[in-house]
C-alpha positions in Angstrom: 0.0 0.0 0.0 1.5 3.3 -1.0 1.9 6.3 1.4 -0.7 8.2 -0.7 -3.4 5.5 -0.5 -6.1 6.7 1.8 -7.3 4.6 4.7 -10.9 3.7 3.8 -13.7 2.2 5.9 -16.2 1.1 3.3 -19.7 0.8 4.7 -21.2 -1.0 1.7 -19.8 -3.3 -1.0 -20.7 -6.6 -2.5 -18.6 -9.6 -3.4 -16.1 -10.1 -6.2 -16.4 -13.8 -5.9 -18.9 -15.9 -7.8 -20.1 -17.6 -4.6 -20.9 -14.1 -3.2 -23.6 -13.6 -5.8 -25.4 -16.9 -5.3 -29.1 -16.4 -5.7 -28.8 -13.0 -7.3 -30.1 -11.7 -10.6 -26.5 -12.0 -11.8 -27.0 -15.8 -12.1 -29.4 -15.1 -15.0 -27.6 -14.4 -18.4 -30.3 -12.0 -19.6 -30.1 -9.9 -16.4 -26.4 -9.9 -16.5 -26.4 -8.5 -19.9 -28.7 -5.6 -18.9 -26.9 -4.9 -15.7 -23.5 -5.0 -17.4 -24.6 -2.1 -19.5 -25.7 -0.1 -16.5 -22.8 -0.8 -14.2 -20.1 -1.1 -16.9 -18.8 -4.1 -15.0 -17.7 -7.1 -17.0 -18.8 -9.7 -14.4 -15.3 -11.2 -14.1 -15.2 -12.9 -10.7 -12.1 -13.3 -8.5 -11.1 -15.8 -5.8 -11.5 -15.2 -2.1 -7.7 -14.6 -1.8 -7.7 -12.2 -4.7 -10.6 -10.3 -3.3 -8.8 -9.9 0.1 -5.7 -8.8 -1.8 -7.6 -6.1 -3.7 -9.1 -4.7 -0.4 -5.6 -4.7 1.1 -4.1 -3.0 -1.9 -6.8 -0.3 -1.7 -6.2 0.2 2.1 -9.9 -0.6 2.6 -11.8 -2.4 5.4 -15.1 -3.4 4.0 -18.7 -4.1 5.2 -19.9 -6.8 2.8 -23.5 -7.3 1.6 -24.6 -10.6 0.2 -27.8 -8.8 -0.9 -30.0 -11.5 -2.2 -30.2 -14.1 0.6 -33.6 -12.9 1.7 -35.1 -14.9 -1.2 -33.4 -18.2 -0.2 -34.5 -21.1 2.0 -33.0 -20.9 5.5 -30.5 -23.7 4.9 -29.1 -21.9 1.9 -29.1 -18.6 3.8 -27.1 -20.1 6.6 -24.6 -21.6 4.2 -24.1 -18.1 2.6 -23.7 -16.5 6.0 -21.1 -19.1 7.1 -19.3 -18.5 3.8 -19.1 -14.8 4.6 -18.2 -15.4 8.2 -15.4 -17.7 7.3 -14.0 -15.1 4.9 -14.2 -12.5 7.7 -12.4 -14.7 10.2 -9.6 -15.4 7.6 -9.2 -11.8 6.6 -10.1 -9.6 9.6 -7.8 -6.8 8.5 -10.0 -6.1 5.4 -13.4 -7.2 6.6 -15.3 -4.9 8.9 -18.4 -7.2 9.0 -21.5 -8.2 7.1 -24.9 -6.8 6.3 -27.5 -9.5 6.7 -30.5 -9.6 4.4 -33.4 -11.8 5.4 -37.1 -12.1 4.9 -38.6 -11.0 8.3 -41.9 -12.6 7.5 -40.3 -16.0 7.8 -39.6 -17.1 11.4 -36.7 -19.3 10.4 -35.1 -16.3 8.8 -35.5 -14.2 11.9 -33.9 -17.0 14.0 -31.0 -17.1 11.5 -30.5 -13.4 12.0 -30.4 -13.9 15.7 -27.6 -16.5 15.2 -25.7 -14.0 13.0 -26.0 -11.3 15.7 -24.7 -13.8 18.3 -22.0 -15.6 16.3 -21.0 -13.5 13.4 -17.5 -11.9 13.5 -17.0 -8.2 13.3 -20.0 -5.9 12.8 -23.2 -7.6 11.9 -26.1 -5.4 10.8 -29.5 -5.7 9.2 -29.8 -4.8 5.5 -33.4 -3.7 4.6 -34.2 -4.0 1.0 -37.4 -2.1 0.4 -37.9 -3.8 -2.9 -38.1 -7.3 -1.4 -41.7 -8.1 -2.0 -42.1 -10.8 0.7 -41.0 -8.4 3.4 -43.2 -5.4 2.7 -42.2 -1.8 3.2 -39.6 -1.1 5.9 -42.1 0.6 8.2 -44.5 -2.4 8.1 -45.1 -4.7 11.0 -43.0 -7.6 9.4 -39.8 -5.7 10.2 -40.6 -4.9 13.9 -39.0 -8.0 15.5 -35.7 -7.6 13.6 -35.5 -3.9 14.2 -36.0 -4.6 17.9 -33.2 -7.2 17.8 -30.9 -4.5 16.4 -31.8 -2.1 19.1 -31.1 -4.8 21.8 -27.8 -5.7 20.2 -26.7 -2.1 19.5 -26.3 -3.0 15.9 -27.2 -0.8 12.9 -29.7 -1.2 10.1 -28.9 -0.3 6.5 -31.9 1.1 4.6 -31.4 1.5 0.9 -32.7 4.8 -0.6 -32.8 6.4 -4.0 -32.8 4.8 -7.4 -31.2 1.4 -7.9 -29.2 -0.1 -10.7 -31.0 -3.4 -10.1 -33.5 -3.8 -13.0 -32.4 -0.6 -14.7 -32.8 -0.8 -18.4 -35.1 -3.8 -18.3 -38.8 -3.9 -19.2 -40.7 -3.4 -16.0 -37.5 -2.8 -14.0 -37.6 -6.4 -12.7 -40.8 -5.5 -10.9 -39.0 -2.9 -8.6 -41.0 0.2 -7.6 -38.6 3.0 -7.0 -41.0 4.8 -4.8 -40.4 2.1 -2.2 -36.8 3.4 -1.9 -38.0 6.9 -0.8 -36.1 8.2 2.3 -39.5 8.8 4.1 -39.1 5.2 5.4 -35.7 6.1 7.0 -37.5 9.0 8.7 -40.3 6.9 10.0 -38.1 4.1 11.3 -35.7 6.6 13.0 -38.6 8.3 14.7 -40.3 5.1 15.8 -37.0 3.6 17.1 -34.9 6.4 18.6 -32.4 4.0 20.0 -31.8 2.4 16.6 -28.9 3.5 14.5 -30.1 3.9 10.9 -27.7 4.2 8.0 -29.2 5.3 4.7 -27.4 3.5 1.9 -26.7 5.1 -1.5 -27.2 8.6 -2.8 -30.9 9.3 -2.4 -31.5 10.8 -5.8 -34.1 11.9 -6.9 -35.0 12.7 -3.3 -31.6 14.0 -2.1 -33.0 17.2 -0.4 -35.4 15.1 1.6 -32.6 12.8 2.7 -30.5 15.7 3.8 -33.3 17.1 5.8 -33.8 13.7 7.6 -30.1 13.3 8.4 -30.0 16.8 9.9 -33.2 16.2 11.8 -32.6 12.8 13.3 -29.4 12.3 15.4 -29.7 8.5 14.9 -29.4 8.7 11.1 -26.3 8.6 9.0 -25.6 8.4 5.3 -23.3 6.2 3.2 -22.9 7.0 -0.4 -22.0 3.8 -2.2 -22.8 3.2 -5.9 -22.1 6.7 -7.2 -19.1 8.6 -8.4 -18.9 11.8 -6.3 -18.6 13.6 -9.7 -22.3 13.2 -10.0 -23.3 14.2 -6.5 -25.7 17.2 -6.5 -24.2 20.6 -5.6 -26.4 20.6 -2.5 -25.0 17.2 -1.3 -21.4 18.3 -1.9 -22.0 21.5 0.0 -23.6 19.8 3.0 -20.9 17.1 3.2 -18.4 19.9 3.9 -20.6 21.7 6.3 -23.7 20.4 8.3 -23.3 16.8 7.3 -19.6 16.6 7.7 -19.8 14.2 10.7 -22.8 12.2 9.4 -21.4 10.7 6.1 -19.6 7.4 5.6 -17.7 6.3 2.6 -19.3 3.4 0.6 -17.9 1.9 -2.6 -20.1 -0.8 -4.2 -17.2 -2.9 -5.1 -16.8 -4.7 -7.5 -18.8 -2.4 -9.7 -16.8 0.5 -8.6 -13.2 0.2 -7.3 -12.0 1.8 -4.1 -9.0 3.4 -5.7 -11.2 5.1 -8.4 -13.7 6.4 -5.9 -11.0 7.7 -3.5 -9.4 9.6 -6.4 -12.7 11.1 -7.5 -13.6 12.2 -4.0 -10.3 14.1 -3.9 -11.0 15.6 -7.3 -14.1 17.3 -5.9 -12.2 19.9 -3.9 -13.2 18.8 -0.4 -10.8 19.9 2.3 -8.3 17.2 3.5 -9.9 17.1 7.0 -13.3 16.6 5.5 -12.0 13.7 3.4 -10.4 12.2 6.5 -13.8 12.3 8.2 -15.6 10.7 5.2 -12.9 8.1 4.4 -12.5 6.8 8.0 -12.9 9.3 10.8 -16.7 9.3 11.0 -16.9 5.5 10.7 -14.3 5.1 13.5 -16.3 7.4 15.8 -19.5 5.6 15.0 -18.0 2.1 15.6 -16.5 3.1 18.9 -19.9 4.4 20.0 -21.4 0.9 19.5 -18.5 -1.0 20.9 -17.0 -2.3 17.7 -13.2 -2.3 17.2 
């Protein structure tokens, strides 16, 4: 790692390994073709060792999201979680932890989430996918038990907001309704569970102003900005990152679609002050992790 490589705590990326995408739309050739055009990612997978080496080279410690496990039977879900946990135990220097995605309407999934909270290495948090049809909207009753588990365990929930690349460019958008990704659900959950730490994932376009207002209003809400080059952030978002939101923003990449090195360079190109970049790249995350008892 060169002296100029920033130290990054990445609050959201996916897997570069083929196993890490098990059960996802990327297993379907037609979906892969459509999504390749959107993400400009060639779908070339790497080994587990190669993935760890890439994180190490980038100076990144990463929160990994399997993303599609909520659709699986509980046995397959557990296998995926054990795969992720084995990787984390083997490479603790580059893995911060894992976002766990389950179907909260299935009791066996909720029990598996409890196991993950108890036994999973590093930071284990709940990933809420508002476009998961079986689960219902994030403020619906199906999520209540899991959100309370997060409160009890002092573990965060990641709620995805804004437009998604999943289904983009396909007829019907793979059935995804973008309105379900409105940040109003972050606001409602943060208000209903004041002891819950809520991280809004992605740039919230086309509702960025609403998301900024929510992050400023609710002290238990943070933002991580994976999946977007900072070149395309709105002027309002860039301004607030350097001012009122300076301590409330985490770095997120969306590896392997976007590389850590590329994003770090593009953050620097936007003219943010060095101390602001230090906060975004790792300082804010370190403070947050210390507040919930995670090394």
